[in-house]
Backbone and ligand atoms as CSV (ligand in chain L), in Angstrom:
chain,resi,resn,atom,element,x,y,z
A,1,UNK,N,N,111.619,112.209,49.738
A,1,UNK,CA,C,112.928,112.778,50.014
A,1,UNK,C,C,113.448,113.446,48.747
A,2,UNK,N,N,114.221,114.515,48.964
A,2,UNK,CA,C,114.786,115.196,47.796
A,2,UNK,C,C,115.953,114.396,47.229
A,3,UNK,N,N,115.929,114.210,45.933
A,3,UNK,CA,C,117.025,113.530,45.243
A,3,UNK,C,C,117.881,114.567,44.522
A,4,UNK,N,N,117.228,115.464,43.815
A,4,UNK,CA,C,117.919,116.511,43.063
A,4,UNK,C,C,117.681,117.848,43.769
A,5,UNK,N,N,118.734,118.331,44.408
A,5,UNK,CA,C,118.608,119.593,45.146
A,5,UNK,C,C,118.587,120.789,44.208
A,6,UNK,N,N,119.243,120.688,43.077
A,6,UNK,CA,C,119.264,121.812,42.142
A,6,UNK,C,C,117.862,122.173,41.660
A,7,UNK,N,N,117.012,121.160,41.508
A,7,UNK,CA,C,115.659,121.399,40.992
A,7,UNK,C,C,114.573,121.006,41.988
A,8,UNK,N,N,114.971,120.653,43.214
A,8,UNK,CA,C,113.998,120.245,44.246
A,8,UNK,C,C,113.083,119.130,43.745
A,9,UNK,N,N,113.703,118.083,43.202
A,9,UNK,CA,C,112.942,116.943,42.679
A,9,UNK,C,C,113.035,115.797,43.679
A,10,UNK,N,N,111.886,115.207,43.983
A,10,UNK,CA,C,111.824,114.144,44.987
A,10,UNK,C,C,111.813,112.755,44.346
A,11,UNK,N,N,112.068,111.751,45.187
A,11,UNK,CA,C,111.994,110.370,44.694
A,11,UNK,C,C,110.589,110.046,44.205
A,12,UNK,N,N,109.576,110.605,44.845
A,12,UNK,CA,C,108.192,110.359,44.420
A,12,UNK,C,C,107.949,110.870,43.001
A,13,UNK,N,N,108.512,112.009,42.690
A,13,UNK,CA,C,108.348,112.556,41.334
A,13,UNK,C,C,109.039,111.679,40.303
A,14,UNK,N,N,110.198,111.144,40.672
A,14,UNK,CA,C,110.928,110.264,39.749
A,14,UNK,C,C,110.141,108.973,39.535
A,15,UNK,N,N,109.605,108.408,40.627
A,15,UNK,CA,C,108.806,107.185,40.510
A,15,UNK,C,C,107.567,107.437,39.651
A,16,UNK,N,N,106.950,108.591,39.826
A,16,UNK,CA,C,105.761,108.925,39.037
A,16,UNK,C,C,106.116,109.033,37.557
A,17,UNK,N,N,107.297,109.574,37.261
A,17,UNK,CA,C,107.732,109.683,35.863
A,17,UNK,C,C,107.887,108.304,35.238
A,18,UNK,N,N,108.419,107.345,36.011
A,18,UNK,CA,C,108.549,105.970,35.511
A,18,UNK,C,C,107.155,105.380,35.270
A,19,UNK,N,N,106.235,105.661,36.161
A,19,UNK,CA,C,104.864,105.161,35.993
A,19,UNK,C,C,104.211,105.735,34.742
A,20,UNK,N,N,104.656,106.919,34.335
A,20,UNK,CA,C,104.109,107.551,33.133
A,20,UNK,C,C,104.797,107.063,31.864
A,21,UNK,N,N,105.799,106.185,32.031
A,21,UNK,CA,C,106.422,105.601,30.844
A,21,UNK,C,C,107.908,105.835,30.680
A,22,UNK,N,N,108.492,106.691,31.515
A,22,UNK,CA,C,109.928,106.917,31.400
A,22,UNK,C,C,110.672,105.659,31.826
A,23,UNK,N,N,111.734,105.308,31.101
A,23,UNK,CA,C,112.447,104.067,31.419
A,23,UNK,C,C,113.953,104.252,31.513
A,24,UNK,N,N,114.408,105.493,31.527
A,24,UNK,CA,C,115.853,105.740,31.636
A,24,UNK,C,C,116.081,107.102,32.288
A,25,UNK,N,N,117.323,107.305,32.704
A,25,UNK,CA,C,117.675,108.601,33.279
A,25,UNK,C,C,117.471,109.711,32.247
A,26,UNK,N,N,117.789,109.397,30.999
A,26,UNK,CA,C,117.606,110.394,29.935
A,26,UNK,C,C,116.139,110.810,29.825
A,27,UNK,N,N,115.234,109.822,29.940
A,27,UNK,CA,C,113.804,110.133,29.864
A,27,UNK,C,C,113.382,111.052,31.006
A,28,UNK,N,N,113.822,110.696,32.224
A,28,UNK,CA,C,113.416,111.473,33.401
A,28,UNK,C,C,114.072,112.853,33.372
A,29,UNK,N,N,115.276,112.908,32.851
A,29,UNK,CA,C,115.952,114.200,32.714
A,29,UNK,C,C,115.150,115.097,31.786
A,30,UNK,N,N,114.661,114.531,30.695
A,30,UNK,CA,C,113.893,115.307,29.730
A,30,UNK,C,C,112.588,115.805,30.360
A,31,UNK,N,N,111.941,114.931,31.144
A,31,UNK,CA,C,110.638,115.277,31.721
A,31,UNK,C,C,110.768,116.250,32.890
A,32,UNK,N,N,111.713,115.982,33.802
A,32,UNK,CA,C,111.771,116.746,35.053
A,32,UNK,C,C,112.974,117.686,35.155
A,33,UNK,N,N,114.005,117.426,34.365
A,33,UNK,CA,C,115.218,118.237,34.473
A,33,UNK,C,C,116.211,117.699,35.477
A,34,UNK,N,N,115.920,116.486,36.007
A,34,UNK,CA,C,116.817,115.906,37.004
A,34,UNK,C,C,118.211,115.687,36.395
A,35,UNK,N,N,119.240,116.003,37.181
A,35,UNK,CA,C,120.639,115.775,36.796
A,35,UNK,C,C,121.118,116.633,35.624
A,36,UNK,N,N,120.446,117.728,35.347
A,36,UNK,CA,C,120.911,118.545,34.222
A,36,UNK,C,C,121.722,119.776,34.654
A,37,UNK,N,N,122.009,119.844,35.982
A,37,UNK,CA,C,122.895,120.948,36.407
A,37,UNK,C,C,124.201,120.403,36.952
A,38,UNK,N,N,124.301,120.198,38.272
A,38,UNK,CA,C,125.576,119.717,38.826
A,38,UNK,C,C,125.792,118.232,38.552
A,39,UNK,N,N,124.711,117.495,38.385
A,39,UNK,CA,C,124.823,116.077,38.073
A,39,UNK,C,C,125.048,115.163,39.259
A,40,UNK,N,N,125.129,115.717,40.465
A,40,UNK,CA,C,125.402,114.894,41.647
A,40,UNK,C,C,124.281,113.910,41.962
A,41,UNK,N,N,123.094,114.193,41.487
A,41,UNK,CA,C,121.952,113.337,41.775
A,41,UNK,C,C,121.795,112.197,40.775
A,42,UNK,N,N,122.612,112.167,39.746
A,42,UNK,CA,C,122.403,111.216,38.646
A,42,UNK,C,C,122.409,109.768,39.118
A,43,UNK,N,N,123.390,109.406,39.948
A,43,UNK,CA,C,123.490,108.015,40.367
A,43,UNK,C,C,122.265,107.596,41.185
A,44,UNK,N,N,121.877,108.435,42.138
A,44,UNK,CA,C,120.726,108.073,42.972
A,44,UNK,C,C,119.443,108.060,42.140
A,45,UNK,N,N,119.292,109.022,41.269
A,45,UNK,CA,C,118.104,109.055,40.418
A,45,UNK,C,C,118.025,107.795,39.567
A,46,UNK,N,N,119.156,107.376,39.044
A,46,UNK,CA,C,119.177,106.176,38.209
A,46,UNK,C,C,118.817,104.940,39.025
A,47,UNK,N,N,119.292,104.866,40.245
A,47,UNK,CA,C,118.956,103.729,41.114
A,47,UNK,C,C,117.453,103.678,41.371
A,48,UNK,N,N,116.859,104.827,41.615
A,48,UNK,CA,C,115.412,104.885,41.867
A,48,UNK,C,C,114.653,104.438,40.619
A,49,UNK,N,N,115.112,104.896,39.469
A,49,UNK,CA,C,114.462,104.516,38.207
A,49,UNK,C,C,114.542,103.004,38.008
A,50,UNK,N,N,115.736,102.429,38.191
A,50,UNK,CA,C,115.903,100.989,37.964
A,50,UNK,C,C,115.041,100.177,38.942
A,51,UNK,N,N,115.010,100.596,40.204
A,51,UNK,CA,C,114.206,99.889,41.196
A,51,UNK,C,C,112.728,99.985,40.848
A,52,UNK,N,N,112.311,101.184,40.449
A,52,UNK,CA,C,110.897,101.382,40.113
A,52,UNK,C,C,110.504,100.571,38.880
A,53,UNK,N,N,111.400,100.443,37.926
A,53,UNK,CA,C,111.103,99.666,36.722
A,53,UNK,C,C,110.828,98.210,37.065
A,54,UNK,N,N,111.475,97.699,38.112
A,54,UNK,CA,C,111.248,96.310,38.528
A,54,UNK,C,C,109.833,96.127,39.071
A,55,UNK,N,N,109.243,97.214,39.585
A,55,UNK,CA,C,107.894,97.139,40.141
A,55,UNK,C,C,106.813,97.410,39.113
A,56,UNK,N,N,107.198,97.983,37.988
A,56,UNK,CA,C,106.188,98.357,36.981
A,56,UNK,C,C,105.681,97.126,36.241
L,1,FES,FE1,FE,120.437,117.297,40.560
L,1,FES,FE2,FE,122.311,119.103,40.923
L,1,FES,S1,S,121.382,117.848,42.411
L,1,FES,S2,S,121.439,118.495,39.055
């Protein structure tokens, strides 16, 4: 599912970024650009990151 509409970034891409070592929204923002425009996706992206970190 799309999380960031500004950049067409999906939850799968965010989870993959965590698997590659990203551990914060700042990390994923740097890698994918998530939440760097309107910012509306920041909360959901952060939730996905935190949930994924529990599985790593
Ligand atoms: Fe992600 Fe706008 S929806 S920056």
